[in-house]
N, C-alpha and C positions, 0 to 999 in steps of 0.2 A: 316676235309674234309671227306665227305661220299664217300665210294667206291661203284661204280656202277657195279653190277655183272650180267652177262648173264649166265644162267645155261642150259646146253644142256645134256639131259639124257632121254633115252627111257624107263627105268624101272620105272613104277609108284611108286613102294615102295621106291626106291632110290631117286627119284625125290622129293617125299613128305618129306623124312627125311632130305636130304641135304638142301632143301628149308627151313625147320624149323630151321636148324642150322644157315644158313645165315641170315634169318630174325630175329633171336635172337641176332644178333650182332648190337650194337648201332651205329657202324661206317660203316655199310654196308646197301645197298639198292638193293634188287633183282629187276632189271629193266625188266626182261623177262625170260621166260622158253621156251625151244624147245625140241621136241622129236626126231629130226634128224638134220643133217647138213643142209639140204635144208631149214627147218624152221629157223634155226639159221642165215643163210645168208640173209634171208628175214627180220629178226628182226634187224640185226646188224646196218644198217644205221639209223634205227628209234630210237633205244634205246641208242646208243652210249655208250657202256659199257667201264669201265676202265679195266676189265678183263673178259675173257671167261673161264668158267669151263666146260669141256666137257668129256663125256664118250668116250670110244674107239669103241666098237662094237655097231653100230646103223643101222637101215634100211635106204634105199634110199641114204644116204651119210654118210659114217662113219667118225670117228674122224680124220683119216689121211687125207682124202680128204678135210674135213672142214678146217684143219690147213693150207693145201696148198693154199686153196682159200682165207682164211683170210690174210695170209702173202703175197699174191701177189696183193691184192686189197687195204686193209686198215688194216695194221698191228696193232694188239692188243695183250697184254700179254695173254698167254694161259696156263692154268693149266689143265692137264689131270687127271681126277679122275677115276681110273681104277681098276678093280679087276683082270685084265689079267696079272698075274705074272707067269703063267704056262710056261713050256719050249716052247710049240708050239706058244706062243703069244709074247715071249720076243723080237723077231726081229721086230715085229710090233711096240712095245713100243719104241724102239730106232729109228725107222723110224720116229715116231712122233717128237722126239727131233731133229732129223736131219731136219725135215720139218719146224721147228721153234717153237715148244712148249717150254716153259721155264722150266717146271718141271712136275713130275708125283707124284700124291698122291695115294697110294694104298687104295682101298676100304677094309673094314673089310671082313674077309674070309667068315663068315656066313651071313653077311648082316642084322643082327638083330638090333633092335632099341637100345638095350643096348650097342652093340659094336660101333655103330655110335656115340652114346653119349659120349663114352669113348675117341673117337678120334676127337670130335667136335672142341675143342679148338686148337688142332694142325692144323686142316684144316683151321680154321679161320686165324691163324697166317701165314700159308703158303699163303693164299689169300692176306693178308695185304702186305706181302713182294713182291709178284709177281706183284700185281697191280701197284706198283711204279717203276717197272724196265723199261728200255728202250728196245724197240724192233725195228727191222729193217726188211725191205723187204728181203726175202731170196735171197742171191746172189749166182752166180755160183762160185764154188771154183776154185782157180787158179791152173795151172798145177803144178805138183810136181817139187821141186827144187833139183838140183844136187849139189854136192860139186863144188865150184867155181874154174874154170880153171884160172891159173895165168895170162893168156893172155886175158881173158875176162874182160869186163867192170865190176868193183866192184858193188856189190849190195849196194844201198843207204840205210842207216839205220838211223832211227829217234834217235837222240842223244842229250838229254838235257845237258845243260852246267854242267860241273863237279863242285862239291863243293870243297872247299879247302882240306877237309879231303880225298876226292876221288883223287884229284890231287897228294896228298902226297903218296897215296898208289898205284897209277897206275904203277909205275916203278917196283913194286914187283909182279904184277900179270902176271907173265911170265910162270908159271908152266903149263906143258901139261895137258890137260883135261882128266880125267879118268872116270867121271860119270856125268850124268845129272839127277837131282831129280826134279819132277814136281808134283804140287798138285792143286786141284780145288774142288769146291762144286757146288752150284747152277749154272747151265749153263756149268758145266764142261764137260759133254759128247761132246757137240758141240765144246768146246775149244780144248779138246784133239784130236778130229778128225781133226780140222784145223791144229794144230801144227804138230802132228805125221804124218798126211797124207801129209804134205809138206816136210817131210824128206826122203832122198833116202834109198833104201834097204840095202846099204852098210854103213849105219851110224856106225862109228867105236867104239862107247862106249855104255855101257848099260844105259837105261833110267828107273829110278825107280819112280813109280807113286802112288799117293793116290787120290782117288775120293770118296767123301762122297756120299753114295748111300743107298737106302732103302734095307733092308734084302730081298733076293730073286731076286734082279735085277742084281747082279754082272755077272752071267754067260751070260745073254742076252746082257749086255753092252759089255763084252769082245768079244762075238761072232760077234756083230754088228761092233765093232771096227776092228776086223780082216778082215772084208769084205770091209773096207774103207781105210785101210792104207797098205803100202808095208812091214812094219816091223813086225816080229813075235811078238805076244802078249802072255804072259804066266802068270800064277799065281805063285808067288814066293814060294819056299819051304825052310823051315828051314834047314840050313846046307849047302845049295848050294851057289856057288859064282856067282855073276852077270856076264853075258857073253856079250861081245860086240855085238851091233846091235840088242839086244833084249829089249822088253818093258815088265816091270814087274809090276803087281799089287798084293797087299796082298790078302789072303783069306778073305772071309766075316767076319767082326767084329773083325779082328785082326790087331794090329799095324804092320807096316813094318819097321824093324830095320836092321842096319848093325852092326855085333858084332865086337869085337876087332881083329878078324882074317879075317875080310872082307867078312864074310858069312852072308846070310840072317838069321834073327831070327824073326819069325812071332808069336807074343805073344798076349794072350787075357788079357792084363793088363787093369787097370782102364782107362776110357776115359781121354784124355788130351785135353784141350780147348773144352771140351764137345763132343769130337769125338773119335771114335774107328773104323777104323784107323784114326790117327791124322797126319796132315801134319807137325806139329811141331816135333813130334817124328821122322819122317823120316828125316827132315832137320837136326835135332840135331845129330842123329847118323851118318849121312853122313858127317856132318861137322867134327866130332871127328875122323873118320877114314880117309877120303879123304883130309880134309883140303883145301889148295889152289888149289887142282886139281879137285874140285867139282864146278858144276854150279847148282844153285837153281832157279826154276821158279814157281812163285805163281800167279795163274790165278783166274778168276771170282769165287765168292762165298760169302755166307752170314756168318757173324761172324768175328772171329779174328784168327781162327786156321791157323797155319803156320807162323804168323808174328814173334813170338818169335824165332821159329826155323830158320827162314831166317836170323834173326839178328845174331844168333849164327854162322850160316854158313859164313856170311860176316865177323864176328870177327875172324874167323879161317882162313881168307884169301880167301874164296871161292867167286865166282862171282855170283851176284844175279840180277834177273829180275822180274818185276811185270807187269802184264797186265794193260793197262791204263783204265781210267773210260769210255771213249767213246765207247769201244768195249766190256766192261764187262756187262754181264747180271745183276750181282749184284757186286758192287765195294767194298763190305765190307772187305774181306780178303786182297786184294792188298792194299787197303787204309790204313788198320791198319799197314801193313808192312812199307809202305812209311812213316807214322807218326813216327814210331820207328827209322827211319833212317837206315832201313835194306836193302835198295834197291840201286843197282848201276845204273840200267837202267829201265825206265818206257816205255813200248812199246805197240803200238796197236797189237792186236792179230795176224794179218797177217804178222807182221814183226818179230815175235819171232823166227820162224824157220830159216829165212835168217840170223838172228843175231847169232843163235847157230852155223850155218855153217861157218859164218865169224870168230867166236871165234876159232873153230877147225882149220880153215885154218891159222890163225895168230899165234896160240899157239901150234899147234900140239896136239897129243893125246897119252895116255898110253894104251897099250893093257893089257889084263887080266894077262899076264905073267910078265909084268913090275913091278918093285919094287915100293912100296909106302913108303919106309923107311925114305925118306926125308920129309914126311908130318908131 
């Protein structure tokens, strides 16, 4: 099947080079080019692309406005091809993801033909992946959820039938919760915003996170996340202990681990499951320290990172959740975990936060000063 690409780019040089890369792929057809969002919106119903590749800074209608218009009229997978990774542009980049763009691919720093040719195959692979994902009209996010009052009506949770092995182990899953570990890749910024933004500011345990993200984008991602959720967001520091109610991400290109003393260790070890940071590394070290007091959540993403780690967490008695296919931008990572039998619950993205709160209400939680000696 040939992938139909609409390219939106105001730079003549970048337009020529990217066009050449796309036209050189046997499985792609460039169905149109536009120099602004206005031109792109005029072309869209005529050329019916499978994917829109767009720049960010353009005249008349920029990339952000273009994405808003596409996602409210005729949703199409959108890849932002941008050179804007400077500090003053990072917030704009994550506004693009919030508006509905699937992912961002950074342009080469100097923009030379040689540099573009060096990243050409990676760009084509990104287009192939994104062209096949499901996109939805951007919806209004629900109001933030608070911890459930015992007198209130319980939140209804999607609950697939338990397997025999799950039924056998359900009676032992009574340990108070001490930590939540979460991970995502493609589509992850939007997923983290949805889940973390639906948790209350008094969430009682630490949340440890891994997001696969291009070098240079972490600071902008975290700043954008801070503006969209109530919980404090920090970069984990080696030697410190996770604190209740805080969200932690590792420094760029470093794994996030929990050492035998329950402290962070952020190391530049070799990639695991082709990633650094790796979701599998996070889940496995959380499993070994917290055991049945841990909850693991694996969300949208390409590849298989996190699947083996989530299985270890489940085997150590932890509780595991995977995002379902219908709400995942890319179902790769959750699907791999499900295939391994590593998942207790498969949930739509909007139901993950309510389910976490229900778990805390039913099982209680451990503060940072409580002992984990029974794990």
